[in-house]
C-alpha positions as CSV (number, residue, x, y, z in Angstrom):
1,X,5.5,-7.0,-7.1
2,X,7.8,-6.6,-4.1
3,X,6.4,-4.8,-1.1
4,X,9.0,-3.2,1.2
5,X,7.8,-2.4,4.7
6,X,9.2,-1.5,8.1
7,X,8.9,-4.6,10.3
8,X,10.1,-2.6,13.3
9,X,7.0,-0.4,13.3
10,X,4.2,-2.2,15.2
11,X,1.5,-0.4,13.3
12,X,3.1,-1.1,9.9
13,X,3.7,-4.7,10.8
14,X,0.0,-5.1,11.9
15,X,-1.2,-3.6,8.6
16,X,1.1,-5.7,6.5
17,X,0.0,-8.8,8.4
18,X,-3.6,-7.9,7.5
19,X,-2.7,-7.6,3.8
20,X,-0.7,-10.8,3.9
21,X,-3.8,-12.7,5.2
22,X,-5.9,-11.5,2.3
23,X,-6.7,-13.5,-0.9
24,X,-4.0,-12.8,-3.6
25,X,-1.3,-11.9,-1.1
26,X,0.8,-14.9,-2.2
27,X,1.4,-13.0,-5.5
28,X,3.5,-10.4,-3.6
29,X,7.1,-10.7,-2.4
30,X,6.9,-9.2,1.2
31,X,10.2,-7.7,2.2
32,X,10.8,-6.6,5.8
33,X,13.5,-4.0,5.4
34,X,14.6,-4.2,9.0
35,X,15.9,-7.8,8.5
36,X,16.5,-8.3,4.8
37,X,19.9,-8.5,3.1
38,X,20.9,-5.2,1.4
39,X,20.7,-6.8,-2.1
40,X,17.0,-7.7,-1.4
41,X,16.2,-3.9,-1.7
42,X,17.3,-3.9,-5.4
43,X,18.5,-1.1,-7.5
44,X,17.7,2.5,-6.4
45,X,16.4,1.8,-2.9
46,X,18.5,2.2,0.3
47,X,17.6,0.8,3.7
48,X,17.1,4.3,5.1
49,X,14.8,5.2,2.2
50,X,12.8,2.0,2.6
51,X,12.5,2.6,6.4
52,X,11.3,6.1,5.8
53,X,8.2,5.2,3.8
54,X,6.5,2.2,2.2
55,X,7.8,1.2,-1.3
56,X,6.7,-1.3,-3.9
57,X,8.7,-2.4,-7.0
58,X,6.5,-3.3,-10.0
59,X,7.3,-6.3,-12.2
60,X,8.9,-3.9,-14.7
61,X,11.3,-2.5,-12.1
62,X,9.5,0.8,-11.4
63,X,9.8,1.8,-7.8
64,X,6.9,3.6,-6.2
65,X,6.5,5.0,-2.7
66,X,3.9,6.3,-0.3
67,X,0.3,6.6,-1.5
68,X,1.3,5.5,-5.0
69,X,2.8,2.3,-3.5
70,X,-0.4,1.5,-1.6
71,X,-2.5,2.2,-4.8
72,X,-0.4,-0.1,-6.9
73,X,-0.6,-2.8,-4.2
74,X,-4.3,-2.4,-3.8
75,X,-5.0,-2.6,-7.5
76,X,-3.5,-6.1,-7.5
77,X,-5.5,-7.3,-4.4
78,X,-9.1,-8.6,-4.7
79,X,-11.4,-6.5,-2.6
80,X,-9.1,-3.4,-2.8
81,X,-8.9,-2.9,-6.6
82,X,-11.5,-0.1,-6.7
83,X,-9.8,1.8,-3.9
84,X,-6.5,1.4,-5.7
85,X,-7.8,2.8,-8.9
86,X,-9.6,5.7,-7.0
87,X,-6.3,6.6,-5.3
88,X,-4.7,7.0,-8.8
89,X,-7.2,9.7,-9.8
90,X,-7.1,13.4,-9.0
91,X,-8.0,14.7,-6.5
92,X,-7.8,11.5,-4.5
93,X,-4.1,11.0,-5.5
94,X,-3.3,14.4,-3.9
95,X,-5.4,13.6,-0.9
96,X,-3.8,10.2,-0.5
97,X,-0.3,11.7,-0.6
98,X,-1.2,14.4,1.9
99,X,-2.8,11.8,4.2
100,X,0.2,9.5,3.9
101,X,2.7,12.3,4.7
102,X,0.7,13.2,7.8
103,X,0.7,9.6,8.8
104,X,4.5,9.5,8.5
105,X,4.8,12.3,11.1
106,X,2.5,10.4,13.5
107,X,4.3,7.1,12.8
108,X,7.4,8.4,14.5
109,X,5.5,8.0,17.8
110,X,5.2,4.3,17.3
111,X,8.6,3.7,15.7
């Protein structure tokens, strides 16, 4: 799984640093979209889209963003699997998307 994140956002970088320090993090390809080559983004993802919200690309090529991306990542990380599965179920999926969208508005302060 590839995890695309905004390395220019201090809060985002701190959070990704936390995930990268967790067991199982070596199974992910962590892509800082502020410094990667355009081809590292793969099919269907532009730099502007990747900077606007977090994305993950699953092994089968499916691209997810926002709360769905976090859920997919968490389901693959020991200690976060339960939270990842919970985030995939209604009404938590809706609540996760709403919360993530609110966060994106607040994130502009730090970016």
